[in-house]
Biopython code that builds the backbone (N, CA, C, O; Angstrom):
import numpy as np
from Bio.PDB.StructureBuilder import StructureBuilder

atoms = [
    (1, "MET", "N", (-47.474, 3.494, -23.395)),
    (1, "MET", "CA", (-47.251, 2.859, -24.458)),
    (1, "MET", "C", (-46.249, 3.137, -25.544)),
    (1, "MET", "O", (-46.542, 3.986, -26.386)),
    (2, "THR", "N", (-44.954, 2.431, -25.619)),
    (2, "THR", "CA", (-44.354, 3.018, -26.157)),
    (2, "THR", "C", (-44.635, 2.109, -27.834)),
    (2, "THR", "O", (-45.666, 1.498, -28.115)),
    (3, "MET", "N", (-43.987, 2.189, -28.312)),
    (3, "MET", "CA", (-44.792, 1.848, -29.705)),
    (3, "MET", "C", (-43.325, 1.166, -30.854)),
    (3, "MET", "O", (-42.688, 1.926, -31.584)),
    (4, "THR", "N", (-43.101, -0.063, -30.783)),
    (4, "THR", "CA", (-41.086, -0.707, -31.719)),
    (4, "THR", "C", (-42.116, -0.055, -32.946)),
    (4, "THR", "O", (-43.148, 0.613, -32.890)),
    (5, "GLY", "N", (-41.244, -0.635, -34.144)),
    (5, "GLY", "CA", (-41.836, -0.407, -35.795)),
    (5, "GLY", "C", (-42.853, -1.340, -35.932)),
    (5, "GLY", "O", (-43.920, -1.181, -36.525)),
    (6, "ARG", "N", (-42.383, -2.504, -35.238)),
    (6, "ARG", "CA", (-43.354, -3.598, -35.924)),
    (6, "ARG", "C", (-45.367, -3.620, -35.443)),
    (6, "ARG", "O", (-46.350, -4.171, -35.939)),
    (7, "ASP", "N", (-45.035, -2.289, -33.725)),
    (7, "ASP", "CA", (-46.533, -2.702, -33.427)),
    (7, "ASP", "C", (-47.133, -1.320, -34.117)),
    (7, "ASP", "O", (-48.345, -1.298, -34.334)),
    (8, "HIS", "N", (-46.066, 0.221, -34.586)),
    (8, "HIS", "CA", (-46.692, 1.088, -35.568)),
    (8, "HIS", "C", (-46.898, 0.687, -36.933)),
    (8, "HIS", "O", (-47.599, 1.538, -37.481)),
    (9, "SER", "N", (-46.581, -0.268, -37.733)),
    (9, "SER", "CA", (-46.937, -0.608, -38.538)),
    (9, "SER", "C", (-48.150, -1.855, -38.694)),
    (9, "SER", "O", (-48.768, -2.187, -39.706)),
    (10, "ALA", "N", (-48.225, -2.341, -37.446)),
    (10, "ALA", "CA", (-49.584, -2.829, -37.237)),
    (10, "ALA", "C", (-50.499, -2.015, -37.159)),
    (10, "ALA", "O", (-51.419, -2.112, -37.970)),
    (11, "MET", "N", (-50.509, -1.463, -36.630)),
    (11, "MET", "CA", (-51.716, -0.143, -36.890)),
    (11, "MET", "C", (-52.113, 0.887, -37.695)),
    (11, "MET", "O", (-53.049, 1.679, -37.587)),
    (12, "LEU", "N", (-51.027, 0.720, -38.742)),
    (12, "LEU", "CA", (-51.456, 1.392, -39.671)),
    (12, "LEU", "C", (-52.091, 0.533, -40.502)),
    (12, "LEU", "O", (-53.022, 0.677, -41.294)),
    (13, "ASP", "N", (-51.321, -0.521, -40.131)),
    (13, "ASP", "CA", (-52.260, -1.772, -41.590)),
    (13, "ASP", "C", (-54.174, -1.507, -40.640)),
    (13, "ASP", "O", (-55.209, -1.253, -41.257)),
    (14, "THR", "N", (-54.041, -1.702, -38.891)),
    (14, "THR", "CA", (-55.445, -1.789, -38.750)),
    (14, "THR", "C", (-55.921, -0.403, -39.383)),
    (14, "THR", "O", (-56.783, -0.682, -40.216)),
    (15, "LYS", "N", (-55.699, 1.093, -39.327)),
    (15, "LYS", "CA", (-56.047, 2.273, -39.920)),
    (15, "LYS", "C", (-56.423, 1.711, -41.283)),
    (15, "LYS", "O", (-57.552, 1.903, -41.734)),
    (16, "ASP", "N", (-55.907, 1.325, -41.654)),
    (16, "ASP", "CA", (-56.888, 0.899, -43.532)),
    (16, "ASP", "C", (-57.876, 0.461, -43.928)),
    (16, "ASP", "O", (-58.675, 0.740, -44.822)),
    (17, "ARG", "N", (-57.731, -0.560, -42.890)),
    (17, "ARG", "CA", (-58.842, -1.673, -42.638)),
    (17, "ARG", "C", (-60.218, -0.875, -41.849)),
    (17, "ARG", "O", (-61.282, -1.468, -41.671)),
    (18, "LEU", "N", (-60.042, 0.195, -41.531)),
    (18, "LEU", "CA", (-60.617, 0.560, -40.437)),
    (18, "LEU", "C", (-61.142, 1.607, -41.362)),
    (18, "LEU", "O", (-62.323, 1.937, -41.252)),
    (19, "ALA", "N", (-60.464, 2.099, -42.163)),
    (19, "ALA", "CA", (-60.784, 3.419, -43.076)),
    (19, "ALA", "C", (-61.080, 3.101, -44.460)),
    (19, "ALA", "O", (-61.202, 3.992, -45.300)),
    (20, "GLN", "N", (-61.230, 1.561, -44.802)),
    (20, "GLN", "CA", (-62.400, 0.858, -46.004)),
    (20, "GLN", "C", (-63.786, 1.138, -45.408)),
    (20, "GLN", "O", (-64.789, 1.747, -45.779)),
    (21, "ARG", "N", (-63.388, 0.377, -44.239)),
    (21, "ARG", "CA", (-65.209, -0.270, -43.919)),
    (21, "ARG", "C", (-65.324, 1.524, -43.398)),
    (21, "ARG", "O", (-66.504, 1.609, -43.058)),
    (22, "PHE", "N", (-64.872, 2.509, -43.250)),
    (22, "PHE", "CA", (-65.397, 3.637, -42.785)),
    (22, "PHE", "C", (-66.179, 4.430, -44.188)),
    (22, "PHE", "O", (-67.157, 5.176, -44.236)),
    (23, "GLN", "N", (-65.191, 3.848, -45.358)),
    (23, "GLN", "CA", (-65.637, 4.342, -46.520)),
    (23, "GLN", "C", (-67.337, 3.826, -46.828)),
    (23, "GLN", "O", (-68.069, 4.475, -47.574)),
    (24, "GLU", "N", (-67.715, 2.761, -46.229)),
    (24, "GLU", "CA", (-68.393, 1.404, -46.904)),
    (24, "GLU", "C", (-69.582, 1.990, -46.203)),
    (24, "GLU", "O", (-70.581, 1.808, -46.899)),
    (25, "LEU", "N", (-69.920, 2.781, -44.813)),
    (25, "LEU", "CA", (-69.966, 2.956, -43.684)),
    (25, "LEU", "C", (-71.248, 4.528, -44.500)),
    (25, "LEU", "O", (-72.418, 4.711, -44.834)),
    (26, "ALA", "N", (-69.898, 5.256, -44.423)),
    (26, "ALA", "CA", (-69.991, 6.415, -45.587)),
    (26, "ALA", "C", (-70.719, 6.646, -46.812)),
    (26, "ALA", "O", (-70.794, 7.719, -47.410)),
    (27, "ALA", "N", (-71.119, 5.816, -47.055)),
    (27, "ALA", "CA", (-71.584, 5.553, -48.977)),
    (27, "ALA", "C", (-72.665, 5.930, -48.309)),
    (27, "ALA", "O", (-73.155, 6.897, -48.893)),
    (28, "HIS", "N", (-73.687, 5.438, -46.736)),
    (28, "HIS", "CA", (-74.860, 5.104, -46.823)),
    (28, "HIS", "C", (-75.477, 6.818, -46.656)),
    (28, "HIS", "O", (-76.647, 7.058, -46.953)),
    (29, "ARG", "N", (-74.812, 7.605, -46.299)),
    (29, "ARG", "CA", (-75.076, 8.767, -46.351)),
    (29, "ARG", "C", (-76.167, 9.455, -47.014)),
    (29, "ARG", "O", (-77.214, 9.830, -46.486)),
    (30, "ALA", "N", (-75.725, 9.616, -48.534)),
    (30, "ALA", "CA", (-76.809, 9.607, -50.376)),
    (30, "ALA", "C", (-78.056, 8.686, -48.976)),
    (30, "ALA", "O", (-78.836, 9.553, -48.582)),
    (31, "ASN", "N", (-78.220, 7.908, -48.572)),
    (31, "ASN", "CA", (-80.314, 7.159, -48.979)),
    (31, "ASN", "C", (-80.780, 8.880, -47.503)),
    (31, "ASN", "O", (-80.321, 9.282, -46.434)),
    (32, "PRO", "N", (-81.924, 9.278, -48.484)),
    (32, "PRO", "CA", (-82.873, 9.887, -46.967)),
    (32, "PRO", "C", (-83.298, 9.289, -46.072)),
    (32, "PRO", "O", (-83.803, 9.923, -45.145)),
    (33, "ARG", "N", (-83.256, 8.175, -46.038)),
    (33, "ARG", "CA", (-84.055, 8.281, -44.571)),
    (33, "ARG", "C", (-82.785, 8.033, -43.760)),
    (33, "ARG", "O", (-82.981, 7.529, -42.654)),
    (34, "MET", "N", (-81.190, 8.359, -44.190)),
    (34, "MET", "CA", (-80.188, 7.808, -43.036)),
    (34, "MET", "C", (-80.066, 9.765, -42.598)),
    (34, "MET", "O", (-79.377, 10.021, -41.611)),
    (35, "GLN", "N", (-80.613, 10.767, -43.216)),
    (35, "GLN", "CA", (-80.985, 12.246, -42.641)),
    (35, "GLN", "C", (-81.872, 12.647, -42.128)),
    (35, "GLN", "O", (-82.432, 13.710, -42.395)),
    (36, "GLU", "N", (-82.263, 11.625, -41.027)),
    (36, "GLU", "CA", (-83.879, 11.858, -40.463)),
    (36, "GLU", "C", (-83.009, 11.626, -39.309)),
    (36, "GLU", "O", (-81.888, 11.120, -39.374)),
    (37, "LEU", "N", (-83.523, 11.978, -38.385)),
    (37, "LEU", "CA", (-83.227, 11.728, -36.515)),
    (37, "LEU", "C", (-83.201, 9.814, -36.233)),
    (37, "LEU", "O", (-83.904, 8.835, -36.481)),
    (38, "ALA", "N", (-81.817, 10.173, -35.523)),
    (38, "ALA", "CA", (-82.314, 8.034, -34.866)),
    (38, "ALA", "C", (-83.362, 8.401, -33.737)),
    (38, "ALA", "O", (-84.064, 9.371, -33.453)),
    (39, "ALA", "N", (-83.165, 7.399, -33.341)),
    (39, "ALA", "CA", (-84.239, 6.612, -31.742)),
    (39, "ALA", "C", (-83.661, 7.154, -31.455)),
    (39, "ALA", "O", (-83.193, 7.116, -32.593)),
    (40, "ASP", "N", (-82.502, 8.359, -30.538)),
    (40, "ASP", "CA", (-81.358, 8.948, -29.797)),
    (40, "ASP", "C", (-81.695, 10.671, -29.910)),
    (40, "ASP", "O", (-81.103, 11.511, -29.232)),
    (41, "SER", "N", (-82.723, 10.965, -30.871)),
    (41, "SER", "CA", (-83.251, 12.290, -31.144)),
    (41, "SER", "C", (-82.455, 13.377, -30.991)),
    (41, "SER", "O", (-82.768, 14.548, -30.777)),
    (42, "ARG", "N", (-80.702, 12.538, -31.209)),
    (42, "ARG", "CA", (-79.785, 13.882, -30.491)),
    (42, "ARG", "C", (-78.809, 13.536, -31.636)),
    (42, "ARG", "O", (-77.911, 14.369, -31.764)),
    (43, "THR", "N", (-78.778, 12.499, -32.497)),
    (43, "THR", "CA", (-78.283, 12.354, -33.724)),
    (43, "THR", "C", (-78.519, 11.841, -34.683)),
    (43, "THR", "O", (-79.055, 10.737, -34.584)),
    (44, "LEU", "N", (-78.224, 12.416, -36.133)),
    (44, "LEU", "CA", (-79.144, 11.488, -37.670)),
    (44, "LEU", "C", (-78.283, 9.871, -37.769)),
    (44, "LEU", "O", (-77.237, 9.245, -37.598)),
    (45, "ARG", "N", (-79.599, 9.855, -38.160)),
    (45, "ARG", "CA", (-78.901, 7.870, -38.615)),
    (45, "ARG", "C", (-77.844, 7.962, -38.950)),
    (45, "ARG", "O", (-76.944, 7.640, -38.175)),
    (46, "TRP", "N", (-77.547, 8.471, -40.321)),
    (46, "TRP", "CA", (-75.794, 8.343, -40.958)),
    (46, "TRP", "C", (-74.777, 8.558, -39.996)),
    (46, "TRP", "O", (-73.818, 7.787, -39.972)),
    (47, "GLN", "N", (-74.860, 9.558, -39.153)),
    (47, "GLN", "CA", (-74.161, 9.757, -37.554)),
    (47, "GLN", "C", (-73.916, 8.305, -36.495)),
    (47, "GLN", "O", (-73.024, 7.948, -35.725)),
    (48, "ARG", "N", (-74.984, 7.847, -36.862)),
    (48, "ARG", "CA", (-74.985, 6.782, -35.554)),
    (48, "ARG", "C", (-74.797, 5.520, -36.289)),
    (48, "ARG", "O", (-74.232, 4.577, -35.735)),
    (49, "HIS", "N", (-75.296, 5.422, -37.677)),
    (49, "HIS", "CA", (-75.097, 3.738, -38.675)),
    (49, "HIS", "C", (-73.662, 3.770, -37.933)),
    (49, "HIS", "O", (-73.253, 2.960, -37.100)),
    (50, "GLU", "N", (-72.844, 5.176, -38.563)),
    (50, "GLU", "CA", (-70.931, 5.005, -38.529)),
    (50, "GLU", "C", (-70.567, 4.428, -37.434)),
    (50, "GLU", "O", (-70.017, 3.334, -37.314)),
    (51, "ILE", "N", (-71.060, 5.610, -36.148)),
    (51, "ILE", "CA", (-70.665, 4.993, -34.981)),
    (51, "ILE", "C", (-70.576, 4.167, -35.120)),
    (51, "ILE", "O", (-69.476, 3.659, -35.335)),
    (52, "LEU", "N", (-72.148, 3.232, -35.070)),
    (52, "LEU", "CA", (-71.686, 1.834, -34.769)),
    (52, "LEU", "C", (-71.150, 0.843, -35.463)),
    (52, "LEU", "O", (-70.708, -0.180, -34.940)),
    (53, "GLY", "N", (-71.152, 1.032, -36.437)),
    (53, "GLY", "CA", (-70.072, -0.112, -37.668)),
    (53, "GLY", "C", (-68.971, 0.663, -36.798)),
    (53, "GLY", "O", (-68.458, -0.257, -36.159)),
    (54, "MET", "N", (-68.627, 1.293, -36.598)),
    (54, "MET", "CA", (-66.779, 1.536, -36.494)),
    (54, "MET", "C", (-66.973, 1.050, -35.315)),
    (54, "MET", "O", (-65.916, 0.932, -34.694)),
    (55, "LEU", "N", (-67.782, 0.760, -34.822)),
    (55, "LEU", "CA", (-67.791, 0.115, -33.149)),
    (55, "LEU", "C", (-67.694, -1.439, -32.848)),
    (55, "LEU", "O", (-67.244, -1.990, -31.843)),
    (56, "ALA", "N", (-68.269, -2.022, -34.054)),
    (56, "ALA", "CA", (-68.029, -3.063, -34.414)),
    (56, "ALA", "C", (-66.719, -3.472, -34.614)),
    (56, "ALA", "O", (-66.108, -4.318, -33.961)),
    (57, "ALA", "N", (-66.107, -2.451, -36.085)),
    (57, "ALA", "CA", (-64.633, -2.247, -36.026)),
    (57, "ALA", "C", (-63.850, -2.455, -35.396)),
    (57, "ALA", "O", (-63.012, -3.358, -35.405)),
    (58, "VAL", "N", (-63.960, -1.924, -34.980)),
    (58, "VAL", "CA", (-62.307, -1.343, -34.164)),
    (58, "VAL", "C", (-62.926, -3.104, -32.431)),
    (58, "VAL", "O", (-61.961, -3.801, -32.117)),
    (59, "ASN", "N", (-64.309, -3.470, -31.686)),
    (59, "ASN", "CA", (-63.800, -4.176, -31.439)),
    (59, "ASN", "C", (-63.639, -5.428, -32.068)),
    (59, "ASN", "O", (-63.077, -6.246, -31.339)),
    (60, "ASN", "N", (-63.976, -5.871, -33.268)),
    (60, "ASN", "CA", (-63.381, -6.991, -34.656)),
    (60, "ASN", "C", (-62.092, -7.222, -34.403)),
    (60, "ASN", "O", (-61.578, -8.338, -34.330)),
    (61, "GLU", "N", (-61.213, -5.538, -34.180)),
    (61, "GLU", "CA", (-60.221, -6.060, -34.284)),
    (61, "GLU", "C", (-59.468, -6.554, -33.135)),
    (61, "GLU", "O", (-58.868, -7.619, -32.990)),
    (62, "ARG", "N", (-59.674, -5.239, -32.092)),
    (62, "ARG", "CA", (-59.371, -6.215, -30.529)),
    (62, "ARG", "C", (-59.461, -7.117, -30.214)),
    (62, "ARG", "O", (-58.615, -7.515, -29.413)),
    (63, "ASP", "N", (-60.495, -7.982, -30.621)),
    (63, "ASP", "CA", (-60.976, -9.413, -30.371)),
    (63, "ASP", "C", (-59.818, -9.628, -31.292)),
    (63, "ASP", "O", (-58.842, -9.786, -30.558)),
    (64, "ALA", "N", (-59.553, -9.688, -32.197)),
    (64, "ALA", "CA", (-58.480, -10.183, -32.575)),
    (64, "ALA", "C", (-57.017, -10.193, -32.563)),
    (64, "ALA", "O", (-56.196, -10.586, -33.392)),
    (65, "LEU", "N", (-56.838, -9.333, -30.705)),
    (65, "LEU", "CA", (-56.004, -8.550, -30.495)),
    (65, "LEU", "C", (-55.785, -9.314, -29.135)),
    (65, "LEU", "O", (-54.845, -9.396, -28.344)),
    (66, "GLY", "N", (-57.377, -9.969, -29.220)),
    (66, "GLY", "CA", (-56.678, -11.068, -27.833)),
    (66, "GLY", "C", (-57.304, -9.294, -26.732)),
    (66, "GLY", "O", (-56.863, -9.260, -25.583)),
    (67, "LYS", "N", (-58.108, -8.214, -27.117)),
    (67, "LYS", "CA", (-57.896, -7.063, -26.297)),
    (67, "LYS", "C", (-59.343, -7.496, -26.169)),
    (67, "LYS", "O", (-59.864, -8.283, -26.959)),
    (68, "PRO", "N", (-60.251, -6.697, -24.672)),
    (68, "PRO", "CA", (-61.502, -6.577, -24.802)),
    (68, "PRO", "C", (-62.212, -5.362, -25.117)),
    (68, "PRO", "O", (-61.561, -4.317, -25.095)),
    (69, "PRO", "N", (-63.394, -5.324, -25.395)),
    (69, "PRO", "CA", (-64.551, -4.291, -26.447)),
    (69, "PRO", "C", (-64.213, -3.353, -25.939)),
    (69, "PRO", "O", (-63.637, -3.635, -24.888)),
    (70, "VAL", "N", (-64.252, -2.462, -26.098)),
    (70, "VAL", "CA", (-64.868, -0.762, -26.204)),
    (70, "VAL", "C", (-66.489, -0.586, -26.534)),
    (70, "VAL", "O", (-67.279, -0.876, -27.433)),
    (71, "ASP", "N", (-66.486, -0.098, -25.575)),
    (71, "ASP", "CA", (-68.341, 1.090, -25.965)),
    (71, "ASP", "C", (-67.869, 1.987, -26.898)),
    (71, "ASP", "O", (-66.778, 2.209, -27.422)),
    (72, "ALA", "N", (-69.569, 2.685, -27.001)),
    (72, "ALA", "CA", (-69.437, 3.305, -27.955)),
    (72, "ALA", "C", (-68.856, 4.748, -27.544)),
    (72, "ALA", "O", (-68.492, 5.484, -28.462)),
    (73, "SER", "N", (-68.773, 5.092, -26.516)),
    (73, "SER", "CA", (-68.220, 6.350, -25.998)),
    (73, "SER", "C", (-67.379, 6.217, -26.515)),
    (73, "SER", "O", (-67.331, 7.209, -27.243)),
    (74, "ALA", "N", (-66.057, 5.278, -26.819)),
    (74, "ALA", "CA", (-64.934, 5.156, -26.893)),
    (74, "ALA", "C", (-64.810, 5.889, -28.250)),
    (74, "ALA", "O", (-64.218, 6.955, -28.417)),
    (75, "ILE", "N", (-65.509, 5.105, -29.276)),
    (75, "ILE", "CA", (-66.369, 5.708, -30.858)),
    (75, "ILE", "C", (-66.583, 7.328, -31.242)),
    (75, "ILE", "O", (-66.352, 8.079, -32.189)),
    (76, "GLU", "N", (-67.146, 7.383, -29.962)),
    (76, "GLU", "CA", (-67.866, 8.815, -30.094)),
    (76, "GLU", "C", (-66.761, 10.189, -29.722)),
    (76, "GLU", "O", (-66.864, 11.362, -30.080)),
    (77, "LEU", "N", (-65.866, 9.629, -29.004)),
    (77, "LEU", "CA", (-64.302, 10.411, -27.897)),
    (77, "LEU", "C", (-63.582, 10.873, -29.829)),
    (77, "LEU", "O", (-63.627, 11.892, -30.518)),
    (78, "ALA", "N", (-62.871, 9.176, -30.068)),
    (78, "ALA", "CA", (-62.503, 9.607, -31.574)),
    (78, "ALA", "C", (-62.685, 10.452, -33.195)),
    (78, "ALA", "O", (-62.001, 10.927, -34.101)),
    (79, "ASP", "N", (-64.514, 10.174, -32.671)),
    (79, "ASP", "CA", (-64.770, 11.625, -33.569)),
    (79, "ASP", "C", (-65.774, 12.805, -33.261)),
    (79, "ASP", "O", (-66.453, 13.287, -34.167)),
    (80, "ARG", "N", (-65.853, 13.267, -31.929)),
    (80, "ARG", "CA", (-65.101, 14.347, -31.336)),
    (80, "ARG", "C", (-63.620, 15.241, -31.521)),
    (80, "ARG", "O", (-63.468, 16.460, -31.611)),
    (81, "GLN", "N", (-62.431, 13.945, -31.542)),
    (81, "GLN", "CA", (-61.137, 14.168, -31.909)),
    (81, "GLN", "C", (-61.418, 14.605, -33.295)),
    (81, "GLN", "O", (-61.522, 15.830, -33.358)),
    (82, "ALA", "N", (-61.569, 14.020, -34.382)),
    (82, "ALA", "CA", (-61.480, 14.078, -35.314)),
    (82, "ALA", "C", (-62.309, 15.281, -36.392)),
    (82, "ALA", "O", (-61.950, 15.991, -37.332)),
    (83, "CYS", "N", (-63.673, 15.021, -35.606)),
    (83, "CYS", "CA", (-64.535, 16.636, -36.106)),
    (83, "CYS", "C", (-64.085, 17.447, -36.372)),
    (83, "CYS", "O", (-63.300, 17.571, -35.433)),
    (84, "GLY", "N", (-63.753, 18.952, -37.557)),
    (84, "GLY", "CA", (-63.436, 19.566, -38.081)),
    (84, "GLY", "C", (-62.236, 20.039, -38.180)),
    (84, "GLY", "O", (-61.850, 21.208, -38.171)),
    (85, "HIS", "N", (-61.297, 18.434, -38.337)),
    (85, "HIS", "CA", (-59.993, 18.383, -39.267)),
    (85, "HIS", "C", (-60.398, 18.206, -40.779)),
    (85, "HIS", "O", (-61.080, 17.217, -41.045)),
    (86, "VAL", "N", (-60.100, 18.935, -41.643)),
    (86, "VAL", "CA", (-60.607, 18.810, -42.703)),
    (86, "VAL", "C", (-59.980, 17.679, -43.787)),
    (86, "VAL", "O", (-59.985, 17.576, -45.013)),
    (87, "ASP", "N", (-59.424, 16.869, -42.643)),
    (87, "ASP", "CA", (-58.585, 14.946, -43.262)),
    (87, "ASP", "C", (-59.411, 14.615, -42.256)),
    (87, "ASP", "O", (-58.926, 13.597, -41.763)),
    (88, "TYR", "N", (-60.731, 15.011, -41.476)),
    (88, "TYR", "CA", (-61.541, 14.209, -41.164)),
    (88, "TYR", "C", (-61.565, 11.849, -41.647)),
    (88, "TYR", "O", (-61.040, 10.901, -41.064)),
    (89, "ALA", "N", (-62.202, 11.913, -42.561)),
    (89, "ALA", "CA", (-62.296, 10.965, -42.904)),
    (89, "ALA", "C", (-60.714, 9.696, -42.896)),
    (89, "ALA", "O", (-60.883, 8.478, -42.953)),
    (90, "THR", "N", (-59.227, 10.396, -42.811)),
    (90, "THR", "CA", (-58.269, 10.312, -42.870)),
    (90, "THR", "C", (-58.409, 10.079, -40.895)),
    (90, "THR", "O", (-58.698, 8.937, -40.539)),
    (91, "LYS", "N", (-58.182, 11.245, -39.673)),
    (91, "LYS", "CA", (-58.352, 11.405, -38.807)),
    (91, "LYS", "C", (-59.229, 10.581, -38.288)),
    (91, "LYS", "O", (-59.115, 10.223, -37.115)),
    (92, "PHE", "N", (-60.552, 10.022, -39.324)),
    (92, "PHE", "CA", (-60.976, 9.359, -37.622)),
    (92, "PHE", "C", (-60.575, 8.043, -38.205)),
    (92, "PHE", "O", (-60.458, 7.409, -37.156)),
    (93, "PRO", "N", (-60.336, 7.350, -38.983)),
    (93, "PRO", "CA", (-60.078, 5.964, -38.723)),
    (93, "PRO", "C", (-58.777, 5.926, -38.271)),
    (93, "PRO", "O", (-58.321, 4.795, -38.104)),
    (94, "PHE", "N", (-57.992, 6.946, -38.006)),
    (94, "PHE", "CA", (-56.625, 6.923, -37.350)),
    (94, "PHE", "C", (-56.868, 6.400, -36.107)),
    (94, "PHE", "O", (-56.601, 5.246, -35.774)),
    (95, "TYR", "N", (-57.682, 7.760, -34.998)),
    (95, "TYR", "CA", (-58.331, 7.711, -34.153)),
    (95, "TYR", "C", (-58.778, 6.050, -33.842)),
    (95, "TYR", "O", (-57.997, 5.300, -33.255)),
    (96, "CYS", "N", (-59.979, 5.646, -34.263)),
    (96, "CYS", "CA", (-59.834, 3.988, -34.256)),
    (96, "CYS", "C", (-59.175, 3.202, -34.004)),
    (96, "CYS", "O", (-59.419, 2.301, -33.202)),
    (97, "ALA", "N", (-58.007, 3.382, -34.737)),
    (97, "ALA", "CA", (-56.992, 2.388, -35.054)),
    (97, "ALA", "C", (-56.136, 2.617, -33.822)),
    (97, "ALA", "O", (-55.248, 1.784, -33.640)),
    (98, "GLU", "N", (-56.262, 3.680, -32.879)),
    (98, "GLU", "CA", (-55.351, 3.685, -32.156)),
    (98, "GLU", "C", (-56.233, 3.417, -31.039)),
    (98, "GLU", "O", (-55.643, 3.187, -29.983)),
    (99, "ILE", "N", (-57.702, 3.383, -30.999)),
    (99, "ILE", "CA", (-58.084, 2.485, -29.794)),
    (99, "ILE", "C", (-57.997, 1.697, -30.011)),
    (99, "ILE", "O", (-57.885, 1.021, -28.988)),
    (100, "VAL", "N", (-57.953, 1.091, -30.916)),
    (100, "VAL", "CA", (-57.429, -1.023, -30.672)),
    (100, "VAL", "C", (-56.189, -1.348, -29.957)),
    (100, "VAL", "O", (-56.052, -2.333, -29.232)),
    (101, "HIS", "N", (-55.241, -0.413, -30.219)),
    (101, "HIS", "CA", (-54.158, -0.541, -30.285)),
    (101, "HIS", "C", (-53.225, -0.403, -29.103)),
    (101, "HIS", "O", (-52.137, -0.952, -28.927)),
    (102, "GLY", "N", (-54.180, 0.833, -27.977)),
    (102, "GLY", "CA", (-55.002, 1.531, -26.676)),
    (102, "GLY", "C", (-53.855, 2.295, -26.453)),
    (102, "GLY", "O", (-53.204, 2.273, -25.409)),
    (103, "VAL", "N", (-53.610, 2.974, -27.443)),
    (103, "VAL", "CA", (-52.693, 4.442, -27.554)),
    (103, "VAL", "C", (-53.346, 5.178, -27.816)),
    (103, "VAL", "O", (-52.528, 6.097, -27.858)),
    (104, "PHE", "N", (-54.562, 5.775, -28.146)),
    (104, "PHE", "CA", (-55.666, 6.728, -28.004)),
    (104, "PHE", "C", (-55.642, 7.544, -26.388)),
    (104, "PHE", "O", (-55.985, 6.894, -25.401)),
    (105, "PRO", "N", (-55.279, 8.759, -26.275)),
    (105, "PRO", "CA", (-54.899, 9.347, -25.765)),
    (105, "PRO", "C", (-55.900, 9.794, -24.642)),
    (105, "PRO", "O", (-55.673, 10.113, -23.475)),
    (106, "LEU", "N", (-57.104, 9.720, -25.362)),
    (106, "LEU", "CA", (-58.333, 9.854, -24.495)),
    (106, "LEU", "C", (-58.936, 8.881, -23.654)),
    (106, "LEU", "O", (-59.479, 9.158, -22.585)),
    (107, "ILE", "N", (-58.845, 7.763, -24.127)),
    (107, "ILE", "CA", (-58.795, 6.351, -23.241)),
    (107, "ILE", "C", (-57.790, 5.679, -22.734)),
    (107, "ILE", "O", (-56.632, 5.581, -23.140)),
    (108, "ARG", "N", (-58.443, 5.105, -21.582)),
    (108, "ARG", "CA", (-57.682, 4.402, -20.863)),
    (108, "ARG", "C", (-57.788, 2.743, -21.680)),
    (108, "ARG", "O", (-58.928, 2.534, -22.095)),
    (109, "SER", "N", (-56.895, 1.709, -21.925)),
    (109, "SER", "CA", (-57.354, 0.742, -22.692)),
    (109, "SER", "C", (-56.230, -0.555, -21.735)),
    (109, "SER", "O", (-56.249, -1.743, -22.056)),
]
sb = StructureBuilder()
sb.init_structure("model")
sb.init_model(0)
sb.init_chain("A")
sb.init_seg("    ")
for serial, (resi, resn, name, xyz) in enumerate(atoms, 1):
    if name == "N":
        sb.init_residue(resn, " ", resi, " ")
    sb.init_atom(name, np.array(xyz, "f"), 0.0, 1.0, " ", f" {name:<3s}", serial, name[0])
structure = sb.get_structure()
């Protein structure tokens, strides 16, 4: 998909909203219970909380654009892609915004 300037601007606005939501979700990491294993026994509760929270935020944004929802695996891909980056807190919401707008290269939208 080729993005116009308007499309790119809209995606950056989406990224800003998703970054704000991610900051809200990440604030829960300090809760000692969030350091326990989640029900899936693979991740910590804070990790699962952030993935599911971003999934809801991404799907809300997609719904507003008339696009179908994505599943948690799409958000997990964005998380893995951002993992290890010194600016993870910027990259993860950016990749989620790409999912919203159908330009994240690791999934077809």
